[in-house]
C-alpha positions as CSV (number, residue, x, y, z in Angstrom):
1,M,-80.5,79.7,-3.0
2,D,-81.5,80.4,-6.6
3,Q,-80.7,83.6,-8.6
4,A,-84.0,85.3,-7.9
5,E,-83.6,84.9,-4.1
6,K,-80.0,86.2,-4.3
7,K,-81.1,89.2,-6.3
8,N,-83.8,90.2,-3.8
9,K,-81.7,89.6,-0.7
10,K,-80.5,92.9,0.7
11,P,-77.1,93.1,2.4
12,E,-77.0,93.5,6.2
13,W,-75.7,97.2,6.1
14,Y,-78.7,98.1,3.9
15,L,-81.2,96.7,6.4
16,L,-79.4,98.3,9.4
17,T,-79.4,101.7,7.7
18,I,-83.1,101.4,7.0
19,R,-83.7,100.5,10.7
20,R,-81.7,103.5,11.9
21,L,-83.5,105.9,9.6
22,S,-86.9,104.4,10.6
23,Q,-86.0,104.7,14.2
24,Y,-85.4,108.5,14.0
25,P,-89.1,109.6,14.6
26,E,-89.4,107.1,17.5
27,D,-86.2,108.5,19.0
28,K,-87.5,112.0,18.9
29,K,-90.7,111.0,20.7
30,R,-88.7,108.9,23.2
31,L,-86.4,111.8,24.0
32,C,-89.4,114.0,24.9
33,I,-90.7,111.2,27.2
34,L,-87.3,110.7,28.8
35,N,-86.8,114.4,29.5
36,A,-90.3,114.5,31.2
37,Q,-89.3,111.4,33.3
38,L,-86.0,112.9,34.3
39,G,-87.9,115.9,35.7
40,N,-90.2,113.7,37.8
41,E,-87.4,111.5,39.3
42,L,-86.7,113.6,42.3
43,P,-86.4,112.4,45.9
44,K,-89.2,113.2,48.3
45,T,-88.1,115.8,50.8
46,T,-90.8,115.5,53.4
47,A,-89.7,115.2,57.0
48,T,-91.8,114.0,59.8
49,Y,-91.5,114.2,63.5
50,S,-92.5,111.2,65.5
51,Q,-92.4,110.2,69.2
52,T,-91.8,106.6,68.2
53,P,-88.1,105.5,67.9
54,A,-86.6,105.3,64.5
55,P,-86.6,101.9,62.8
56,T,-83.4,100.0,63.1
57,K,-83.4,99.4,59.4
58,T,-82.4,102.4,57.3
59,S,-83.3,102.9,53.7
60,D,-81.7,105.2,51.2
61,Q,-84.4,106.5,48.9
62,T,-82.1,109.0,47.3
63,G,-79.6,106.3,46.3
64,G,-82.2,104.4,44.3
65,I,-83.5,107.6,42.7
66,A,-80.0,108.8,41.8
67,S,-79.3,105.4,40.1
68,K,-82.6,105.7,38.2
69,R,-81.8,109.3,37.2
70,W,-78.3,108.3,36.0
71,E,-79.8,105.5,33.8
72,T,-82.4,107.9,32.4
73,A,-79.6,110.5,31.7
74,Q,-77.6,107.8,29.9
75,E,-80.5,106.8,27.7
76,I,-81.1,110.5,27.0
77,N,-77.5,110.9,25.8
78,Q,-77.7,107.8,23.6
79,C,-81.1,108.9,22.1
80,T,-79.7,112.5,21.5
81,L,-76.7,111.1,19.7
82,R,-78.8,108.9,17.4
83,I,-81.0,111.9,16.6
84,R,-78.1,114.2,16.0
85,E,-76.4,111.7,13.7
86,I,-79.4,111.5,11.4
87,E,-79.8,115.3,11.4
88,I,-76.2,115.7,10.4
89,I,-76.6,113.3,7.5
90,L,-79.8,114.9,6.4
91,A,-78.2,118.4,6.5
92,G,-75.5,117.0,4.1
93,F,-78.1,116.0,1.5
94,G,-79.8,118.2,-1.1
95,E,-83.4,119.3,-0.7
96,D,-84.8,116.6,-3.0
97,D,-82.6,113.9,-1.5
98,R,-83.7,114.9,2.0
99,K,-87.4,114.8,1.0
100,I,-87.0,111.3,-0.4
101,I,-85.6,110.1,3.0
102,E,-88.2,112.0,5.0
103,Y,-91.1,110.8,2.9
104,R,-89.9,107.2,2.8
105,Y,-88.6,106.7,6.4
106,F,-90.3,109.4,8.5
107,S,-93.9,109.6,7.3
108,K,-96.9,107.3,7.6
109,H,-97.3,107.0,3.8
110,N,-94.0,105.4,3.2
111,Y,-94.7,103.3,0.2
112,D,-92.1,103.5,-2.6
113,W,-94.7,104.2,-5.3
114,W,-96.2,107.0,-3.1
115,V,-92.8,108.7,-2.5
116,A,-92.0,108.5,-6.3
117,K,-95.3,110.1,-7.1
118,Q,-94.7,112.9,-4.5
119,M,-91.3,113.6,-5.9
120,K,-92.7,113.4,-9.5
121,I,-90.0,111.0,-10.7
122,P,-90.2,107.5,-12.3
123,L,-90.2,104.6,-9.9
124,R,-87.0,103.1,-11.3
125,T,-85.2,106.5,-10.8
126,Y,-86.6,106.6,-7.3
127,Y,-85.2,103.2,-6.5
128,R,-81.7,104.1,-7.9
129,V,-81.6,107.4,-5.9
130,R,-82.9,105.8,-2.7
131,D,-80.3,103.1,-2.8
132,E,-77.5,105.6,-3.4
133,L,-78.8,107.7,-0.5
134,L,-78.9,104.6,1.8
135,A,-75.4,103.7,0.8
136,E,-74.1,107.2,1.6
137,A,-76.0,107.2,4.9
138,A,-74.6,103.8,5.8
139,I,-71.1,105.0,5.2
140,L,-71.6,108.2,7.3
141,L,-73.1,106.1,10.1
142,G,-70.1,103.8,10.0
143,I,-72.3,100.8,9.1
144,Y,-70.7,100.2,5.8
145,K,-67.1,100.7,4.6
146,R,-66.2,101.7,1.1
147,D,-63.8,99.4,-0.6
C-alpha cells in the first residue's frame, strides 16, 4: 500500500459512524412501518359452530401470532434505541454543527460541496468540521475510544 492509498483509507470507526448516521432516516421510516405491522398482528377471534366433529389435530394460531408480535416488538425497541441515540447526539451539537450532519447524512443532496455551499463555508473548513463531528459522534456512540 503506497502513501496515497494510506492517506485516503478511512479508519473503521469513521465508516461505522457514517453508516449509523446515514441509517437514521431509514430507521425513522422503518419504525413507522413496524408500528403499523404491530397493530395488524392480532389473532382472528371468529368462532364457528359445526356439526362435524373437531379435527384431531389442533393448531395454535395465537402462539404463532404472539411469537411474531414479540419479534416485531423487539425490532421496534432496537429501532427506537438507534433513533434516540442519534437524536441525543444531535441535541448536544450546536445549530451549525447539527445542520452539517443533517445536510450531509439525512438529505438527498448529500454531496460535500453542496453542504459547504449551504453552510457558506470553505470546503476545507467543512471537511475539518465534519471530521471533528464524526469523531465526537463515534465516541458518544461507543464506536471509538479516545486514547
